[in-house]
Structure formats: structure tokens, C-alpha cells
C-alpha positions as CSV (number, residue, x, y, z in Angstrom):
1,M,24.0,-42.1,48.4
2,A,22.9,-45.4,50.5
3,S,21.1,-47.2,47.8
4,Q,19.5,-46.6,44.3
5,P,15.9,-46.7,43.4
6,S,15.2,-49.6,41.1
7,S,12.7,-47.2,39.3
8,V,15.7,-44.9,38.6
9,M,17.5,-46.2,35.1
10,S,17.9,-49.4,36.5
11,D,19.1,-50.5,32.8
12,D,21.9,-47.3,32.7
13,T,23.7,-47.5,36.2
14,G,26.4,-45.4,34.4
15,L,24.1,-42.1,33.9
16,V,23.3,-42.8,37.6
17,E,26.7,-42.7,38.7
18,R,27.2,-39.7,36.4
19,F,24.4,-38.0,37.9
20,V,25.3,-38.7,41.6
21,E,29.1,-37.2,40.7
22,F,27.4,-33.9,39.7
23,G,25.8,-33.7,43.2
24,H,28.9,-34.5,44.6
25,E,30.7,-31.5,42.7
26,L,27.6,-29.3,43.9
27,R,28.5,-30.0,47.3
28,A,32.1,-29.3,47.0
29,E,31.4,-26.1,45.5
30,G,29.6,-25.1,49.0
31,L,25.8,-26.1,48.1
32,A,24.0,-27.7,50.7
33,V,23.1,-30.7,48.9
34,G,22.5,-34.0,50.6
35,S,21.8,-37.9,49.6
36,G,18.1,-37.3,49.7
37,D,18.5,-34.3,47.0
38,I,20.7,-36.7,44.6
39,L,18.0,-39.5,45.1
40,T,15.4,-36.8,44.3
41,F,17.2,-35.5,41.0
42,C,17.8,-39.0,39.7
43,T,14.2,-39.9,40.2
44,A,13.2,-36.8,38.6
45,L,15.2,-37.7,35.7
46,A,13.3,-41.0,35.3
47,A,10.3,-39.3,34.4
48,L,12.2,-37.3,32.2
49,N,14.7,-37.7,29.5
50,P,18.1,-38.1,31.0
51,S,19.9,-37.8,27.6
52,D,18.6,-34.0,27.1
53,L,21.0,-31.5,28.9
54,T,17.6,-29.2,29.3
55,D,15.8,-31.7,31.5
56,I,19.2,-32.3,33.7
57,Y,19.6,-28.5,34.0
58,W,15.9,-28.0,35.2
59,G,15.9,-31.2,37.0
60,G,19.0,-30.7,38.9
61,R,17.8,-26.6,39.5
62,T,14.5,-27.7,40.8
63,T,15.9,-30.6,43.4
64,M,19.4,-29.3,44.4
65,V,19.1,-25.7,44.7
66,T,17.1,-24.0,47.5
67,R,18.1,-20.6,47.7
68,R,18.7,-17.8,44.9
69,D,21.9,-16.8,45.9
70,Q,23.0,-20.6,44.8
71,L,21.9,-20.2,41.1
72,A,25.3,-18.7,39.9
73,V,27.5,-21.7,41.4
74,Y,25.1,-24.1,40.3
75,D,25.2,-22.6,36.7
76,Q,29.1,-22.5,36.6
77,V,29.0,-26.4,37.9
78,F,26.7,-27.2,35.4
79,R,28.8,-25.7,32.5
80,R,31.9,-27.3,34.0
81,F,30.4,-30.6,34.4
82,F,28.6,-31.5,31.4
83,L,29.8,-29.1,28.7
84,G,33.6,-28.9,29.8
85,G,33.4,-25.0,30.5
86,S,35.8,-22.9,32.6
87,Q,37.4,-24.5,35.7
88,S,37.6,-21.5,38.0
89,K,34.9,-20.9,40.8
90,P,32.6,-17.8,40.0
91,E,32.3,-14.8,42.4
92,P,28.2,-14.9,43.3
93,P,26.7,-11.8,41.4
94,D,24.7,-9.4,43.5
95,Q,21.7,-10.2,41.4
96,V,20.9,-13.4,39.3
97,P,18.3,-13.0,36.5
98,P,15.1,-15.0,37.7
99,A,14.0,-17.5,35.8
100,P,11.8,-17.1,32.7
101,S,8.1,-17.1,32.9
102,G,5.2,-17.4,30.6
103,M,5.9,-17.9,26.9
104,R,9.5,-17.1,27.5
105,G,10.4,-20.5,29.7
106,V,13.4,-21.3,27.7
107,L,16.6,-22.9,29.0
108,E,19.0,-19.7,29.7
109,I,21.9,-20.3,31.9
110,P,22.6,-16.6,33.7
111,D,26.2,-15.6,32.9
112,A,28.0,-15.7,36.1
113,E,31.0,-13.3,34.5
114,P,29.6,-10.8,32.2
115,G,31.8,-10.2,29.2
116,S,33.7,-13.3,29.7
117,G,34.4,-13.3,26.2
118,A,34.5,-16.4,23.6
119,A,34.4,-18.9,25.9
120,D,30.8,-17.8,26.9
121,D,29.8,-17.8,23.0
122,E,30.7,-21.5,22.9
123,D,28.7,-22.3,26.2
124,E,25.7,-20.7,24.6
125,T,25.9,-22.4,21.3
126,T,26.5,-26.0,23.0
127,L,23.1,-26.2,24.5
128,G,20.3,-26.8,21.9
129,F,17.6,-25.0,24.0
130,M,19.2,-21.3,24.4
131,A,17.5,-18.3,24.2
132,S,18.6,-17.2,21.3
133,N,17.3,-20.4,19.4
134,A,14.1,-20.4,20.9
135,E,13.6,-16.6,19.8
136,I,14.3,-17.9,16.3
137,W,12.2,-20.6,16.4
138,R,9.2,-18.4,17.9
139,Q,9.3,-16.4,14.6
140,K,10.1,-19.7,12.2
141,S,6.7,-20.8,10.8
142,F,5.7,-24.4,12.1
143,S,5.6,-25.8,8.4
144,S,9.7,-25.1,8.1
145,C,10.8,-26.3,11.3
146,T,12.5,-29.5,12.4
147,A,10.8,-32.3,14.4
148,D,13.7,-31.4,16.9
149,E,12.5,-27.9,17.0
150,L,8.8,-28.7,17.0
151,A,9.5,-30.4,20.3
152,A,11.5,-27.8,21.4
153,L,8.3,-25.0,20.8
154,R,6.0,-27.5,22.2
155,R,7.7,-27.3,25.8
156,I,7.7,-23.7,25.3
157,M,4.1,-23.8,24.3
158,A,3.1,-25.6,27.6
159,T,4.3,-22.6,29.2
160,I,1.8,-20.1,27.9
161,R,-0.2,-18.4,30.5
162,I,-3.7,-17.5,29.1
163,T,-5.9,-15.0,30.5
164,P,-9.9,-15.7,29.0
165,P,-11.6,-12.8,27.8
166,R,-14.6,-11.9,30.7
167,R,-18.2,-11.1,30.5
168,E,-20.5,-9.5,32.9
169,S,-23.0,-11.7,34.7
170,R,-26.3,-10.8,35.8
171,R,-25.4,-11.2,39.4
172,R,-24.2,-7.9,41.2
173,C,-21.7,-7.5,43.8
174,P,-20.4,-4.2,46.0
175,S,-18.2,-2.0,44.1
176,K,-16.4,1.4,44.2
177,P,-17.2,4.2,42.3
178,P,-18.1,4.6,39.5
179,G,-21.2,2.2,39.7
180,R,-25.0,2.6,40.4
181,P,-26.2,2.9,43.9
182,D,-27.1,-0.3,45.7
183,M,-30.5,0.8,47.0
184,R,-31.1,-2.4,49.1
185,R,-28.2,-2.4,51.1
186,M,-28.6,1.0,52.1
187,A,-32.2,0.5,52.8
188,R,-31.0,-2.5,55.2
189,Q,-28.5,-0.2,56.7
190,M,-31.3,2.3,57.5
191,M,-33.0,-0.1,59.3
192,R,-30.2,-1.0,61.5
193,T,-29.2,2.6,62.3
194,Q,-32.9,3.6,62.9
195,H,-33.6,5.8,59.8
196,E,-30.2,7.5,60.1
197,P,-28.7,8.6,56.5
198,P,-27.2,5.8,55.0
199,T,-23.5,5.8,53.5
200,L,-23.4,5.9,50.0
201,L,-23.0,2.5,48.6
202,R,-22.5,1.0,45.0
203,T,-23.0,-1.8,43.3
204,T,-21.8,-3.5,39.7
205,R,-22.1,-6.8,37.7
206,K,-20.1,-9.4,38.6
207,K,-17.5,-10.6,35.9
208,R,-16.9,-14.5,34.9
209,P,-14.7,-16.2,32.3
210,R,-16.1,-16.1,28.8
211,P,-16.8,-19.5,27.1
212,L,-13.8,-20.4,24.7
213,V,-14.5,-23.1,22.1
214,L,-11.8,-24.2,19.9
215,I,-12.4,-26.0,16.5
216,L,-9.5,-27.1,14.8
217,D,-9.0,-28.6,11.1
218,V,-7.0,-32.0,11.2
219,S,-7.4,-32.4,7.3
220,G,-4.5,-33.1,5.3
221,S,-4.0,-29.6,4.1
222,M,-3.6,-28.7,7.8
223,S,-1.0,-31.6,8.4
224,E,1.7,-28.9,9.0
225,Y,0.1,-27.2,11.7
226,S,-2.7,-29.4,13.3
227,R,-0.4,-31.3,16.0
228,N,1.0,-27.7,17.3
229,L,-2.7,-26.1,17.4
230,L,-3.7,-29.3,19.3
231,Q,-1.0,-28.7,21.5
232,F,-2.1,-25.3,21.9
233,A,-5.6,-26.3,22.6
234,Y,-4.2,-28.7,25.5
235,T,-2.6,-25.8,27.1
236,T,-5.6,-23.3,26.5
237,R,-7.7,-26.1,28.3
238,H,-5.6,-26.1,31.4
239,A,-5.0,-22.7,31.6
240,A,-8.4,-21.1,31.0
241,G,-11.5,-23.3,32.3
242,R,-14.3,-23.3,30.3
243,V,-12.8,-24.5,27.6
244,E,-14.3,-26.7,24.8
245,V,-12.0,-28.4,22.0
246,F,-13.3,-30.0,18.6
247,C,-11.6,-31.5,15.9
248,F,-12.8,-31.8,12.4
249,G,-11.9,-33.1,8.8
250,T,-15.0,-35.0,7.2
251,R,-16.8,-35.1,10.5
252,L,-16.5,-33.4,13.8
253,T,-15.1,-35.1,16.9
254,R,-15.2,-33.6,20.6
255,I,-12.1,-34.2,22.2
256,T,-12.7,-32.3,25.3
257,P,-12.5,-35.0,27.8
258,D,-9.3,-36.4,26.1
259,L,-7.4,-33.3,27.1
260,D,-8.4,-33.8,30.6
261,R,-4.9,-35.6,31.1
262,R,-2.1,-34.7,33.2
263,H,0.7,-35.4,30.8
264,P,0.4,-33.9,27.4
265,D,1.8,-36.6,25.5
266,D,-0.9,-39.1,26.9
267,A,-3.7,-36.4,26.0
268,M,-2.2,-36.1,22.3
269,K,-2.5,-39.9,22.1
270,R,-5.7,-40.2,23.3
271,A,-7.3,-37.5,21.0
272,A,-5.4,-39.1,18.1
273,N,-7.1,-42.4,18.9
274,R,-10.7,-40.3,18.9
275,V,-10.4,-38.8,15.7
276,S,-11.0,-41.2,13.0
277,D,-10.0,-38.6,10.0
278,W,-7.0,-37.3,10.8
279,D,-5.2,-36.2,7.4
280,G,-8.3,-36.8,5.3
281,G,-10.7,-34.7,3.5
282,T,-12.5,-31.3,4.5
283,Q,-16.0,-30.6,5.0
284,I,-16.2,-27.5,7.1
285,G,-19.8,-26.6,6.4
286,T,-21.0,-30.1,7.4
287,C,-19.1,-30.1,10.4
288,L,-20.2,-26.5,11.7
289,D,-24.0,-27.6,11.0
290,E,-23.1,-30.8,13.1
291,F,-21.5,-28.6,16.0
292,I,-24.6,-25.9,15.9
293,R,-27.3,-28.7,16.2
294,K,-25.4,-30.9,19.0
295,W,-24.0,-28.6,21.1
296,G,-24.0,-24.8,20.1
297,R,-27.7,-24.3,20.1
298,P,-28.4,-26.3,23.4
299,G,-26.3,-23.6,24.9
300,M,-22.5,-24.5,24.6
301,S,-22.2,-21.2,22.1
302,R,-24.2,-19.0,23.5
303,G,-21.9,-16.0,24.8
304,A,-18.9,-17.9,23.7
305,L,-15.8,-16.9,21.6
306,V,-15.6,-19.5,19.1
307,V,-12.2,-19.9,17.3
308,I,-12.0,-21.8,14.0
309,C,-8.2,-23.1,12.9
310,S,-8.6,-23.9,9.4
311,D,-6.7,-22.8,6.1
312,G,-10.5,-22.5,4.7
313,L,-9.8,-25.5,1.9
314,D,-13.2,-26.9,1.7
315,R,-14.6,-29.8,-0.2
316,G,-18.3,-29.3,0.5
317,Q,-21.0,-27.0,-1.0
318,P,-20.4,-23.4,-0.4
319,A,-24.1,-22.8,0.8
320,D,-23.9,-25.3,3.4
321,L,-20.5,-23.4,4.8
322,A,-22.4,-20.3,4.5
323,S,-25.7,-21.1,6.1
324,A,-23.4,-22.6,8.9
325,M,-21.4,-19.4,9.5
326,E,-24.8,-17.5,9.5
327,R,-26.1,-19.4,12.4
328,L,-22.9,-19.6,14.3
329,S,-22.7,-15.7,14.2
330,R,-26.1,-15.2,15.7
331,L,-25.4,-17.9,18.3
332,C,-22.0,-17.0,19.8
333,H,-20.4,-13.6,21.0
334,R,-17.6,-13.4,18.4
335,V,-16.4,-15.6,15.9
336,V,-12.4,-15.7,15.3
337,W,-10.9,-17.7,12.4
338,M,-7.3,-18.6,12.6
339,N,-5.7,-18.9,9.2
340,P,-2.1,-20.1,9.3
341,H,-1.7,-19.0,5.7
342,K,-2.3,-15.4,6.8
343,G,1.4,-15.5,8.5
344,D,2.9,-12.0,9.3
345,N,1.0,-9.9,6.3
346,P,-1.2,-7.5,7.7
347,D,-2.9,-7.0,4.2
348,F,-4.2,-10.7,4.2
349,Q,-7.1,-11.4,2.2
350,P,-9.1,-14.7,1.9
351,N,-7.8,-16.5,-1.0
352,T,-9.6,-19.8,-1.0
353,L,-13.4,-20.5,-1.3
354,G,-14.0,-21.7,2.1
355,M,-12.6,-18.4,3.5
356,M,-14.4,-16.1,0.9
357,V,-17.4,-17.8,1.7
358,A,-16.9,-17.8,5.8
359,A,-15.3,-14.0,5.9
360,P,-18.7,-11.9,5.8
361,F,-19.4,-13.9,9.3
362,V,-16.0,-13.6,10.8
363,D,-15.5,-10.9,13.1
364,S,-11.4,-11.0,13.1
365,I,-9.1,-13.3,10.9
366,V,-5.7,-14.0,13.1
367,S,-2.7,-16.3,12.3
368,G,-1.2,-19.5,14.0
369,H,1.5,-20.3,11.8
370,N,4.2,-20.0,14.6
371,L,4.9,-19.4,18.2
372,D,5.0,-15.4,18.2
373,S,1.2,-15.2,16.2
374,L,0.1,-17.8,19.1
375,G,1.6,-15.5,21.8
376,A,-0.3,-12.5,19.9
377,F,-4.1,-14.2,19.7
378,V,-3.3,-14.9,23.6
379,E,-2.5,-11.1,24.4
380,N,-5.5,-10.1,22.5
381,L,-8.1,-12.7,24.1
382,P,-8.8,-10.2,27.2
383,E,-10.1,-7.4,24.6
384,W,-12.4,-9.7,23.2
385,R,-15.1,-9.6,25.9
């Protein structure tokens, strides 16, 4: 490289030299890696975590690999250079597994030589973000995950693809059978063709995304789940369009504008600064009543899917909660209660006073205690139209 930008780890020239050597190794193995590609790689790592093998792997793969048939060579060089793997040059396989997508976007380096034995097993356990560990983390409750595991799960959560439920609007559009006859278009066609018999045309209602409202409990009893649910709300807001997000403890706070940030850490920080009752008490009925008066009744909840994420531990009056839930169920299309304490129990029954009071007005009770349960919730979203 002719020069190194001052913004790329200026205080850590040893790392820069290491990454430049990695680029030279790739070039020696036949990859068309130029100085500009290495510079882009270093610049990308300046915005990521240069001490994280996951960031290094994906940073190099996205900046220095240009063809699919180069993936096997890149993975072998990466293993050898950063993990001290085999020194032998691999034979490029006929088919390289595609990069993971959707919720399964985890670091999984494809094997260049299938069935190579114990050496491959050692490489697989060296990386802290391999597919086997990620699958375990997906089924592990947020409350029992370590800080590193939660950080890894949030990165996976950011790749979730969400299809919101859709509803029929009053506007109509041309369609194929089945659909009712489009008399207006056929009449216009007859006038243009001098009253010749028209072609049978049909019409149907247009479909548009149904509004989604997330109301998150950030009280002390939800402290083990609230940040992960907030990360899920951030992902939903950026993936599904018409999404409103609220947090509540003893008061209700709308954080939708704070989540409209490109970087999730910035969004989390702004949301945390706006919510003043984080890890405090819980007044579910009072907060839902405020939501209905200020936002729900004026139009936000009309035809919307409202998701309340809470464990149901309420210090307010049960009558207030029952009244608010009854009004909310009449205003919105569907009420879904996400309770992390439900876990994987299909026979879960409400066991807190707040949940027992709210249950008659709830359409579905789902769990949100781990990544798999959030994935199941996302898969069911299109069905709640």
C-alpha cells in the first residue's frame, strides 16, 4: 500500500500491518487483491471491531472477494493466517455453500475439504461465533445468556427479515380470477370498440401492510429481556415499514423517532436516554390508558396489530388494566401479548394478576424468551392479517 489513511487505526499500526499481510497472502494464492482493496478492507475494520474474528472475516470477504469461486480459497487462507490452520492449498469445490441469510446469518466458514477430520473440528471450535454455538444460543433463554452471547444474538437479530401482515384496502386493482367483474373497465372498453362484446375483466381489493404497534415493558422485572426486545423492535422498525414503538414502566414513552438511526447502538442509546423509568415499577393499566387516549383513539391503533411485551407483573389497579385492555381490543385488529415467562410451554396459563386480568381481551399469547421464539413470532406475522 502506498499510504495508510489516518482514520484507520492510527494508534494500532501493528494491526494494520497484519491486515496488509493478510491481503498479500490472498494475492499470493491467486486472488485479484489490489492495494485499493486492502485499503478498503482496513477502512471497513476501522468502523467495525478489529479484534473480533467475525468482523475481520466478513470485512475481508465483502471487500476482497469478488467471485463465488474464490470463497473456498479465501476461507482456507483465513484459517491458515488467523487460526494457524492447514498450510495446504485447497482444491476449489464444485459448489460453495451460499452465505447464510435471514435469521441464520451466522459466521460459518465452508469446509474446503469435507471430512478432513480432527483439524476441521479444532478450527470450528476456535471461532466464537460458529454455527453450532449460534444454534445453541438461539434456543437459550435471554436471561441465562452471558454478555458475549447476548451481543452475538443481537448481531444475528439484526439480520431478521420481517413480512408484516397485510390487509385489504378500499381501493381496487385489476386481478385474475377469482375476482368480481370490473364493470367500469368493461364499459369503457365497449365504448372504445363501438359496443362490441368486451373481454371479461376482474378486479380485487389492494393489499397494504397492516400497522404494527410494539409496547415494551422496561420495568425492573423485565430487565433480563428488555434490551433484547428493544433490539428486536429496532430491527422490526427498519424492516417492516409502519411500525410504532413505545416503552413503559410507570409512564409511557414513544421512542419511534429514536429508533430511526442507521446504527443500532446509537438508536439504543437515544432510546435509553429518552425513557426515564427504566428498571423501575410497572403501571400497565395507566400506561395503556395513556396510549389509547393520546395515540390509539386518534387513529394509530385502528386496524393495527398491537403487541404488548410484558411479564404481566402490575402494581396498578386491576380494574384500570381491565378497562384499558377492553377498549384497546375494540380499537385494534388484534392484541398479541408476548410474555417471556411462557417459554416453550404450549400449555402456559397466566399466573400473574395482570396477565389473568388481561387474558380475556388478548387474541394470542406468545413467548419472547429466546431468539427461536422471536423467529416463530416473525413467521406467524403474515397469518395475522
